[in-house]
C-alpha positions, 0 to 999 in steps of 0.5 A: 675532642678539646676542637670544634667539628665541622662539616658534620651535615646530615644531609648523609643522607636525605633518605631515598625512598624508591623501588625504582631505582639503584645506586652504585658507587664505583672505586677506584684506586687513582694514579698517586697509588695511594689515593681513591676516586669514585663515581656514582651510576643511577640503575633502574633494575636489581642489583643482586651481583658483579654480574648486573655491574656493567665496566663504565670508563672515566677521564683517566687524565684526570686522575693520573692514569691517562694523557688527555688526547687519549684518556678514556680508562676503562673500570671493570666491578671486581668487588661489591658491598653494601652502601653503608651512607645510603643504606640498602639497595644501594651499592658500593662496587671496587673496580680495576683500571684498564686502557682501551683495550680492556687488557693493559692495566692502568697505572698502580692497578695491582690487582690482577697481578694479586689475583693471580697469585693467590689462585697460583698459591691456592692450595696454600690457603693464605690469610691475612689480618692487615692493621691499618694505621693512621693519623688524623689531622686538622686542617687550618686554612686551605694548605695546612694540616696537623694531628687533631688534638693537638696544639697548633704547630706545637707538641703536646705531652710525650708518648705513653698516655694515649695508646688505647686511652680513655678520657678527653685529655688522650684521646683524639678522634674515638666518634670518626674510629666509632662510626668508620668501625660501624660503617664498614660493619653494615658493608660486610667488610672483615673488619675486625676490631680498632684502637687508638694508637702510641702516637695521640691522633694515631687510630688502627682499624684491622681487617680480618681474617681475610683468604687470599685477594679478599684482604686488599679488598675489604682494606681498599674499601675500608679505607674509601669509608673513611675517607668519606666519613673524614669528609663529614667530620672535617678530618684529613686521613694521612696514611704518611709512614712518618707525618710528624718527625721527632719522637712520635711513631711513625705509622704502618700497615703490620701485616698477620699471614699463614698459610696451611702448614703454619697454621697445623701442627709444627707450624711454628718450626716450619716458620722458623725454618722454611719461612723465615730465612726465605724472608730474610733472603727476599728482605731487599726486594720486598721492602721495593712494594712495602710503601714509599718513604718507608726509610722514615719510619724503619729506624730500629726504634718507635717500635720498627725494626730498620729498613735493610737490616732482616730480623725476627723474634718471638713476641717482639715489636723490635724486629721485621718479624713478629712471630706472636708468643701465641704461636709459639706456646701453640706450635702453629699460627702464624707470623706478624709482618711489622715492615709495611708501611701505612701507605703500601698497596695491600695486593702488593704487600700480601702477594709479595708474601705469598710469593716470597714464601709459598713460591719461592720468590719467582714472582717478586721481580715483576712485582717490583718493575710493575710498581715502579713503571707505574712510579714513572711519569706519563 
C-alpha cells in the first residue's frame, strides 16, 4: 500500500491464560440500521451454547434506539461464534434488540420477522450467497475521509486496472481484506471468498451458501469483524451505495438466491416463467427495502440496472436480475439479485426475496411498514 498503516497495534491481543473466565462480546445493530455496537460480559462459567448466555441490557438513548427517560433496551442472544481476536474459549454473540417488555422489537430489529418468514417458507429451503462490497477510506484529521491509495483530494487512474488486481500500483488494502477472511473463517462464519473490486480501494467478501436466517446472521457478524480490523489498520469501512461521484462504480450487495424448485431439473424455466414475473411485479416495493440512497447507484451504468425499471438477462450485469450462464446451461441453479445496495439490511433483503417468490408477496407491506417506522425520529 502507498500509505503508512496507522494504529497497527499488537494488543490484539494479550493472551488471557485463564481457565476461569470466558469473555462474551454482545453485538447488536444500532439506531442507524447500518452500524453495529458491542460490549463485553465476563462469565466465570463455561459457555457451550446460547442457553448459557444471558439476556443483557444497554443504554438505548446512546445508540438512537430509546429516549433518555426510558432508555433500557434488552439484548437477546441469537447467534454465537468463536471470538477471532481473543481466541478460544471466548465468544461473539449477535443479539436482537427489544424494548423493556422483552416482546416489542427495538428500532431496526428486523431479524424477528425475517425468521418468521424463513420458517414459514422452510419447505422451499431458501439458500443465499451475498456479495458484500465496501470501500476502504483513510481519515485526514477528524472529519475528512478519502479512499485508501487515492491522492489526497484527487483521483487515481480510471477504472479498468483494479478488479481482481495485483501489484502495488493497482491494489490497495489487501492486508485488511486477507486478515478479514482469516478472522471470519476462524470464527466459523460461512465466508466463501474475497476479491478487489472495480474501483480502487473497493473490495468484496462473499457469505454463503447460507440457509435461511443464517445468511443475515453471518453477514452482520462479518461486517462487525471487518470494522474491528479496520480499527487496527486505521481504515474506515464505508458501505455507501455511491461514496464517490463520477465515473466510479457504486457499492452493492448482490444477493444470489435459490430454492428447492430452482435447484431441481427444470429450475431455469421455473425462474423464467414463475420467479421473474413475481420479482417484476413487486419491484417497486422491494426497492424500498434494498438500502437508502440506492437510486444514486442504480443508474443503468457501472454494471447496474435502473432504479425504477425491472430487467433481467442471461449472464448480464447491466440489469436488475442476472441469471448465471451456468444456470441456463444446467437447466437449474440460482439467480442473482443485483439491486441491493451495500448498506442494505440482509434480514430485509433475504426475507423480501423469499416472500416475493415463495409467498406471493404477502408480507412485503409489513416489511416496508416496519422499515419506515424504524426510519422515524424518536
